[in-house]
KEMITOR-7983 format. One line per field, with one value per residue (C-alpha): residue number from 1; residue in three letters; x, y, z. Coordinates in steps of 0.2 Angstrom, whole numbers, plus 5000, padded with zeros to 4 digits. Each point is the difference from the previous one (the first is absolute). Layout:
! KEMITOR-7983
volum NUM;...
mike ALA;...
x X;...
y Y;...
z Z;...
***
This chain:
! KEMITOR-7983
volum 1;2;3;4;5;6;7;8;9;10;11;12;13;14;15;16;17;18;19;20;21;22;23;24;25;26;27;28;29;30;31;32;33;34;35;36;37;38;39;40;41;42;43;44;45;46;47;48;49;50;51;52;53;54;55;56;57;58;59;60;61;62;63;64;65;66;67;68;69;70;71;72;73;74;75;76;77;78;79;80;81;82;83;84;85;86;87;88;89;90;91;92;93;94;95;96;97;98;99;100;101;102;103;104;105;106;107;108;109;110;111;112;113;114;115;116;117;118;119;120;121;122;123;124;125;126;127;128;129;130;131;132;133;134;135;136;137;138;139;140;141;142;143;144;145;146;147;148;149;150;151;152;153;154;155;156;157;158;159;160;161;162;163;164;165;166;167;168;169;170;171;172;173;174;175;176;177;178;179;180;181;182;183;184;185;186;187;188;189;190;191;192;193;194;195;196;197;198;199;200;201;202;203;204;205;206;207;208;209;210;211;212;213;214;215;216;217;218;219;220;221;222;223;224;225;226;227;228;229;230;231;232;233;234;235;236;237;238;239;240;241;242;243;244;245;246;247;248;249;250;251;252;253;254;255;256;257;258;259;260;261;262;263;264;265;266;267;268;269;270;271;272;273;274;275;276;277;278;279;280;281;282;283;284;285;286;287;288;289;290;291;292;293;294;295;296;297;298;299;300;301;302;303;304;305;306;307;308;309;310;311;312;313;314;315;316;317;318;319;320;321;322;323;324;325;326;327;328;329;330;331;332;333;334;335;336;337;338;339;340;341;342;343;344;345;346;347;348;349;350;351;352;353;354;355;356;357;358;359;360;361;362;363;364;365;366;367;368;369;370;371;372;373;374;375;376;377;378;379;380;381;382;383;384;385;386;387;388;389;390;391;392;393;394;395;396;397;398;399;400;401;402;403;404;405;406;407;408;409;410;411;412;413;414;415;416;417;418;419;420;421;422;423;424;425;426;427;428;429;430;431;432;433;434;435;436;437;438;439;440;441;442;443;444;445;446;447;448;449;450;451;452;453;454;455;456;457;458;459;460;461;462;463;464;465;466;467;468;469;470;471;472;473;474;475;476;477;478;479;480;481;482;483;484;485;486;487;488;489;490;491;492;493;494;495;496;497;498;499;500;501;502;503;504;505;506;507;508;509;510;511;512;513;514;515;516;517;518;519;520;521;522;523;524;525;526;527;528;529;530;531;532;533;534;535;536;537;538;539;540;541;542;543;544;545;546;547;548;549
mike MET;ALA;LYS;ASN;TYR;GLY;ALA;LYS;GLY;ASP;ALA;LEU;GLN;LEU;SER;ASP;PHE;SER;LEU;LYS;GLY;ASP;ILE;LEU;SER;SER;PRO;THR;ALA;SER;PHE;THR;SER;LEU;ASP;ILE;GLY;LYS;SER;VAL;SER;ILE;ALA;PHE;ALA;GLY;LYS;ASN;ALA;GLU;HIS;LEU;VAL;SER;THR;ILE;ILE;SER;VAL;ILE;ASP;ASN;ASN;LYS;VAL;LYS;ILE;ALA;ASP;LYS;ALA;SER;LYS;ASP;VAL;VAL;ASN;VAL;LEU;GLY;SER;TYR;GLY;THR;ASP;ASN;ILE;LYS;TYR;LEU;GLN;LYS;ALA;ILE;ASP;ALA;ALA;ILE;ASN;LEU;ASP;LYS;THR;LEU;TYR;VAL;ASP;GLU;GLY;ILE;TYR;LEU;VAL;GLY;ASP;ARG;ASN;SER;ILE;THR;GLY;ASN;THR;SER;LEU;ARG;ILE;ASN;MET;ASN;LYS;ASN;ASN;GLN;SER;PHE;ARG;LEU;VAL;GLY;ALA;GLY;LYS;ASN;LYS;THR;ILE;PHE;ARG;GLU;ILE;ASP;GLY;LYS;THR;GLN;ARG;LEU;GLY;ARG;TYR;THR;LYS;ILE;PHE;TYR;HIS;TYR;LEU;ASN;ASN;SER;ASN;ASN;ILE;ASN;GLU;ILE;GLU;LEU;SER;ASN;PHE;SER;ILE;ASP;LYS;ASN;GLY;ARG;SER;LEU;THR;LYS;SER;PRO;ALA;THR;LEU;TYR;THR;TRP;GLU;GLN;ALA;HIS;GLY;TRP;SER;TRP;ALA;ALA;SER;LYS;ASN;VAL;SER;SER;LYS;ILE;ASN;ALA;ILE;ILE;LEU;ARG;ASP;LEU;GLU;ILE;ILE;ASP;LYS;ILE;GLY;ALA;GLY;ILE;ASN;PHE;SER;SER;SER;ASN;VAL;LEU;VAL;ASN;ASP;VAL;VAL;ILE;GLN;ASN;ILE;THR;GLU;ARG;ASN;PHE;ASN;GLY;SER;ILE;LYS;GLY;ALA;ILE;ASN;TYR;GLY;GLN;ARG;GLY;ASP;LEU;GLU;ILE;SER;CYS;PHE;SER;PRO;SER;ILE;THR;MET;LYS;GLU;LEU;ASP;LEU;ARG;TYR;ILE;GLN;ILE;GLU;PRO;VAL;ARG;SER;MET;SER;ALA;ILE;LYS;GLY;ARG;GLU;ARG;HIS;VAL;THR;ILE;LYS;ASN;SER;ILE;ILE;GLN;THR;LEU;ASP;TYR;THR;GLU;SER;ASP;ASN;GLY;ASN;PRO;LEU;TYR;SER;SER;LEU;THR;VAL;ASP;SER;LEU;VAL;SER;SER;ASN;PHE;LEU;VAL;ARG;SER;ILE;ARG;PHE;SER;VAL;THR;ASN;SER;THR;LEU;SER;VAL;LYS;ASN;LEU;ILE;ASN;SER;VAL;ASP;GLY;SER;PHE;ARG;ASN;CYS;ARG;PHE;LEU;LEU;PRO;TYR;ASP;LEU;GLU;THR;ASN;LYS;ILE;LYS;PRO;ILE;ASN;ASN;SER;TYR;LEU;LYS;THR;LEU;GLY;ASN;ILE;LYS;ASN;ASN;ILE;SER;TYR;ASP;ASN;CYS;SER;PHE;ILE;ILE;ASP;ASP;SER;ASN;PRO;SER;ILE;LYS;PRO;ILE;GLY;ASN;ALA;LEU;THR;ALA;SER;SER;LYS;VAL;THR;ARG;LEU;ASP;ASN;ASN;THR;ILE;THR;ILE;GLN;ASN;CYS;THR;PHE;ASP;GLU;ARG;LEU;GLU;SER;THR;VAL;ASN;ALA;TYR;GLY;ASN;GLY;SER;TRP;SER;PHE;ILE;ASN;ASN;LYS;LEU;SER;GLY;ARG;ASP;LYS;ILE;ILE;ILE;GLY;GLY;SER;TYR;GLY;VAL;TYR;THR;SER;GLN;MET;THR;LEU;ASP;ASN;ASN;THR;ILE;THR;ASN;ASN;SER;GLN;GLY;GLU;ILE;PHE;VAL;ASN;ASN;ASN;ASN;ASP;LEU;TRP;THR;ILE;ASP;LEU;SER;GLN;GLU;ASN;GLU;GLU;ILE;THR;GLN;ARG;LEU;LYS;LEU;LYS;LYS;PRO;ARG;SER;PHE;LYS;LYS;ASN;GLN;ILE;ILE;LYS
x 5012;4993;4989;5016;5002;4982;4992;4982;4988;4984;4994;4981;4992;4982;4989;4987;5010;4992;5009;4993;5013;5012;4988;5002;4986;4996;4986;5011;5015;5005;5011;5008;5013;5014;4996;5006;5015;4997;5000;4984;4997;4982;4996;4993;5003;5017;5004;4994;4989;5016;5003;5001;5014;4999;5002;4987;5001;4986;4986;4982;4992;5001;4995;5007;5017;5008;5014;5014;4994;4984;4992;5002;4983;4989;4997;4989;5002;5017;5015;5013;5013;5007;5013;5019;5010;5015;5012;5012;4999;5002;5015;5008;4997;5006;5016;5003;4998;5012;5013;4998;4998;4985;4983;4986;4985;4983;4985;4982;4991;4997;5014;4997;5013;4998;5007;5015;5013;5000;5018;5009;4988;4999;4983;5003;5008;5019;5010;5017;5015;5016;5012;5006;4990;4987;4983;4982;4986;4982;4989;4981;4988;4992;4991;4985;5006;5013;4996;5009;4988;5003;4989;4991;5010;5011;4999;4986;5009;5018;5002;5004;5017;4995;5004;4996;5017;5015;5017;5011;5017;5011;5018;5011;4997;4995;4985;4999;4981;4982;4986;4982;4987;4984;4991;4988;5004;4986;5003;4982;4995;4982;5003;5001;4984;5001;4992;5007;5005;5017;5008;5014;4999;5018;5006;5015;4993;5006;4998;5019;5012;5019;5009;5017;5011;5007;5018;4996;5010;4991;4998;4987;5003;4981;4983;4987;4981;4989;4983;4995;4983;4999;4984;4992;5016;5001;5016;5009;4998;5019;5011;5019;5005;5019;5004;5018;5001;5005;4991;5008;4983;4982;4987;4981;4988;4981;4996;4982;4989;4985;4990;4986;4986;5001;4991;4994;4996;4995;5010;5016;5015;5015;5017;5006;5017;5007;4998;5019;5011;5018;5014;5016;5012;5002;5005;4986;4984;4988;4981;4988;4982;4995;4982;5002;4992;5015;5019;5012;5018;5004;5009;5014;5008;5014;5007;4996;5005;5017;5012;5004;4984;4987;4982;4993;4983;4991;4981;4991;4982;4994;4984;5006;4986;5013;5018;5011;5018;5008;5018;5006;5003;5018;5002;5006;4986;5014;5002;4982;4989;4984;4996;4981;4992;4982;4993;4983;5001;4986;5013;5017;5013;5018;5012;5018;5004;5003;4986;4993;4982;4992;4984;4992;4984;5002;4992;5012;4993;5015;5014;5014;5017;5015;5017;4995;4983;4990;4984;4996;4985;4991;4982;4997;4983;4997;4991;4983;4990;4982;4996;5012;4999;5019;5013;5018;5014;5017;5012;5017;5011;5017;5003;5011;5005;5011;5011;5008;4991;4988;4984;4998;4985;4994;4983;5000;4985;4990;4981;4992;4982;4989;4996;4981;4990;4986;5002;4991;5011;5010;5012;5012;5018;5016;5007;5017;5007;5016;4997;5018;5005;5017;5012;5011;4992;5011;4993;4984;5000;4985;4998;4983;5000;4988;4987;4981;4989;4982;4988;4991;5015;4998;5019;5014;5015;5003;5018;5000;5016;5006;5015;5002;4986;5000;4985;5003;4988;4986;4981;4996;4984;4991;4983;5007;5020;5009;5016;5004;5017;5009;5008;5000;5012;5018;4993;5003;4991;5004;4989;5003;4986;5003;4987;4986;4982;4984;4985;4984;4991;5014;4996;5014;5014;5019;5000;5016;5000;5010;5005;5019;5013;5007;4989;5001;4989;5007;4987;5012;4996;4982;4985;4988;4986;5011;5007;4984;4994;5014;4994;5010;4993;5003;5004;5017;5015;5011;5017;4999;5010;4987;4988;5009;4990
y 5551;4983;5003;5002;4981;4994;5002;5004;5005;4994;4986;4998;4989;4995;4990;4995;4989;4984;4986;4988;4989;5014;5013;5013;5014;5014;5012;5014;4997;5011;4989;5007;4994;5006;4987;4986;4992;5005;4989;4995;4990;4992;4994;4981;4997;4991;4982;4995;5016;5012;5014;4998;5012;5002;5013;5009;4996;5008;5013;4995;5016;5013;4987;4984;4992;4984;4993;4988;4987;4992;4999;4984;5005;5014;5014;5014;5017;4997;5011;5003;5012;5004;5011;5000;4988;5011;4988;4999;5020;5005;4988;5008;5018;4994;4993;5015;5013;4991;4998;5018;5006;5009;5002;4989;5011;4991;5009;5000;4983;4983;4988;4983;4988;4982;4983;4997;5010;4991;5006;4997;4987;5010;5000;5018;5016;4999;5014;4994;5008;4992;5014;5010;5015;5000;5008;4998;5013;4996;5015;5000;5014;4998;4988;4993;5008;4988;4982;4985;4985;4981;4992;4987;5001;4985;4990;4989;4993;5003;4996;5010;5008;5014;5018;5014;5009;4990;5005;4985;5005;4985;5008;5011;5017;5014;5011;5018;5004;4993;5012;4995;5014;5006;4985;4986;4982;4988;4982;4996;4988;5003;4990;4984;4991;4984;4997;5005;5017;4999;4983;5002;5008;5003;5007;5004;5009;5017;5016;5005;4989;5001;4984;4993;4985;4995;5006;5017;5014;5014;5017;5013;5018;5005;4993;5013;4995;5016;5004;4981;4992;4981;4992;4983;4990;4982;4999;5015;5016;5004;4986;5002;4983;5003;5002;4997;5016;5016;5016;5017;5009;4995;5012;4995;5014;5004;4981;4996;4984;4996;4984;4991;4989;4983;4994;4984;5006;5019;5004;4992;5011;4992;5000;4989;5009;5017;5015;5003;4986;5006;4989;5009;5007;5019;5013;5012;4993;5015;4998;5015;5004;4982;4993;4982;4984;4991;5003;4986;5004;4982;4989;4991;4985;4997;5018;5009;5018;5003;5014;5006;4990;5011;5004;5017;5005;5017;5002;5017;5006;4984;4988;4982;4988;4987;5004;4985;5002;4985;4996;4981;4993;4999;5017;5015;5013;5014;4999;5000;5016;5008;5018;5005;5017;5003;4983;4992;4981;4988;4986;5006;4986;5001;4987;4999;5018;5017;5011;5019;5004;5018;5009;4984;4991;4981;4983;4987;4983;4989;4998;5014;5001;5011;5003;5019;5003;5017;5007;5019;5009;4986;4995;4981;4992;4984;4987;4996;4984;5002;4982;4995;5018;5000;5011;4996;5007;5006;4986;5006;4984;4993;4987;4985;4996;5016;4994;5014;5014;5010;5007;5019;5010;5016;5011;5018;5011;4988;4995;4984;4999;4985;5000;5000;5016;4992;5009;4986;4985;4992;4989;4987;5002;5012;5014;4994;4983;4988;4982;4996;4994;5006;4995;5016;5017;5008;4987;5010;5018;5011;5018;5010;5018;5014;4989;4998;4985;4997;5001;4984;4989;4986;5002;5011;4988;4982;5000;4983;4991;5011;5009;5019;5012;5019;5011;5018;5015;4990;5000;4982;4991;4984;4993;4985;5001;5015;4991;4982;4996;4988;4984;4981;4985;5006;5015;5018;5017;5017;5015;5019;5012;5018;5015;4990;5004;4990;5004;5005;4984;4988;4989;4988;4994;5001;4981;4989;4982;4996;4982;5002;5012;5005;5015;5018;5016;5017;5013;5012;5013;4996;5010;4993;4998;4986;4992;4999;4988;4987;4982;4985;4983;4986;5008;4991;5009;5010;5008;5018;5007;4992;5015;5017;5014
z 5377;5001;4985;4989;5003;4996;5017;4999;5015;4991;5012;5005;5013;4998;5011;4986;4988;4993;4990;4989;4992;4992;4999;5014;5003;5012;4999;5007;4989;4985;4990;4985;4987;5011;5013;4989;5007;5018;5014;5009;5016;5005;5017;5001;4982;5001;5006;5017;5000;4999;4990;4981;4993;4982;4985;4991;4981;4993;5003;4996;5006;5015;5012;4994;4995;4995;5010;4997;5012;5004;5017;5010;5007;4993;5013;5002;5009;5006;5005;4987;4993;4982;4994;4995;5008;5005;5009;4985;4996;5018;5002;4985;5007;5018;4993;4989;5015;5011;4986;4995;5018;4996;5009;4993;4997;4998;4994;5006;4997;5006;4995;4999;5005;4994;5006;4990;4990;4984;4997;5016;5008;5016;5009;5007;4996;5005;5007;4993;5007;4995;5002;5015;5006;4988;5003;4996;5000;4995;5000;4995;4997;5018;5011;4992;4983;4995;5006;4998;5000;4999;4987;5014;5016;4993;5016;4994;4985;5004;5019;5015;4996;4988;4998;4988;5003;5006;5005;5004;5008;4995;4999;5009;4990;5010;4995;5000;5001;4997;4998;4998;5000;4993;4995;5006;5000;4999;5003;4995;5014;4996;4983;5011;4998;5010;5017;5012;4992;5004;4997;5015;5017;4999;4983;4991;4985;5000;4990;5002;5008;5004;5004;5001;5000;5017;4997;4991;5007;4990;5008;4994;5002;5000;4998;4997;5000;4998;4994;4998;5001;5004;4992;5004;5005;5002;5010;5004;4990;5002;5007;5004;5006;4999;5017;4997;4989;5008;4993;5006;4999;4997;4998;4999;4998;4995;4997;5000;4997;4991;5003;4990;5007;4994;4985;5010;5017;5000;5017;4994;4999;4991;5007;5013;5004;5003;4988;5004;5007;5003;5006;4994;5012;5000;5012;4993;4995;4999;4998;5000;4993;4998;5000;5000;5007;5006;5001;5005;5004;5000;5012;4992;5010;4988;5000;5017;5004;5007;5000;4982;4994;5008;4996;5006;4994;5002;4996;5000;4996;4995;5001;5002;5005;5005;5003;5004;5005;5008;5001;5000;5017;4998;4993;5011;5003;5002;4981;4995;5005;4995;5002;4997;5001;4995;4996;5000;5002;5004;5004;5006;5002;5005;5008;5003;4994;5008;4995;5004;4996;5002;4996;4993;5002;5001;5005;5006;4998;5003;5012;4998;5007;4999;5008;5000;4993;5004;4996;5002;4997;4993;5001;5003;4993;5010;4989;5008;4996;5002;5001;5014;5008;5001;4994;4994;5011;4993;5005;5004;5003;5002;4987;5008;4982;4999;5013;5011;4990;5012;4997;5004;4993;5006;4998;5002;4998;4992;5001;5000;4993;4997;4982;5002;5002;5012;5016;5010;4996;5014;4992;5007;4999;5003;4988;5004;5004;4998;4997;5004;5018;5006;5013;4997;5002;4986;4988;4998;5004;4996;5004;4998;5003;4997;4992;5001;5000;4995;5015;4993;5003;5012;5004;4994;5001;5004;5006;5010;5000;4986;5005;5003;4997;5004;5001;5000;4999;4991;5002;5003;4999;5004;5005;5010;5001;4994;5000;5004;5006;5012;4995;5003;4999;4994;4991;5005;4998;5006;4998;5003;5001;5000;5000;4992;5000;4997;4988;5008;4997;5005;5016;4997;5011;4999;5001;5005;4999;5016;4995;5004;5006;4982;4998;5005;4999;5003;5005;5008;4987;4997;5006;5014;4987;4992;5016;5008;4986;5003;5004;5002;4995;5013;5017;5001;5008;4989;5002;5007;4985;4988;5002;5000;5006
***
């Protein structure tokens, strides 16, 4: 038990501290003699209007204490925290748990973690594993019951690269298992008091962080993150930046987040980076039952996915506002994959990986590509901008930076819905497009089958000069142009339409830009309702085999 090593979960955070000289007061505090010796942090009272961190040396009454340091500037009604600084006590408990191969249990309470361990000099709690196949298991009393909280977010006074817990992999020892479960981790970004409310737009101040030296060859058998809550992060909630470390099995389950509004601007949510940032290689990364704002499965240019150093991720039954999984341009997407079932995401971004997504509700706001990507039984919400009256299409594109790696994406039994309930809007734009222009048909291959499209759409698809597109058994729509095809210059396009229908209100055309002879459209298996809608722009001559009926 952590309490056996002196750790106490007795921290309080108040918003009505006043400090005049060395006298600290709060009308809502209940100070007692037991508070003597505890750490205290007071916003704006330090040098340059930063936090003043000091120690309670005597109690005057229930609402007033004397502290060891005087304010650089007196303050009234500001945010602050006080309680036992547990950094050295928790460090002792962590070291003992590792050396004895015991699970470290931490009772219910809020455990304040200060700036610096007076014994070791470290500015974070270190997970020190110096022997082969050691384990570390940290188990609390439950989310929002056991809380590890930084005293003041640290970043303001100690710089960007700060962590509450830090595991530095700097030797070749293999690690057996790391388990973190049943607690909340609070980076306390709300305690930052300067304007703007967060000092950096890109921040490396994490709650829990793994890192490694370049040449480390460590392998970890298992990492288990279960029943955790991430509170008010600054950088990442949990960051694994050690891409060169191989982990046999990663389990991430029932992770949630809780944000605070900023103390300066009411609508600010602190935290500029991901709740989870994962860059380790593993044949099995399983995420399920998550409710998070941002997960980044990080691209790593220095260590790309190759055979034997792969990254394969499965996500189930989760809500993730932004899911970002991109492999580096020089990586091999055959060895990076994502399998998703039952996900809700308002910003789904995948690049240079293989993926399969089923039974999910998604918005796709950025370009996506895959050597082998598929969506099945999915509901796509197309972002709508009322001011411009435009929708943002799903952009399926070949990336030239990937060399010879093709883009191949399929949609099966999916629906595409404008994300606005107003039935009378007539927005501009397509549901699907591809911004790349290709000279080889197999560079960009898109298959759409058994899908339905919102009747309010201006156009279903823009496939102009964009490779090979197949439309099979869909219910298409479009006020103006149902499908835009054809090509120009050196670019090529091929469209195959088979047994599609059109929504009742769609008056649009199957529109082909007849600007060269590098396009074809196959209507041989299409019904007459569709073939009658075919229209060529520029009535120039074309080869007989360009239109197949």
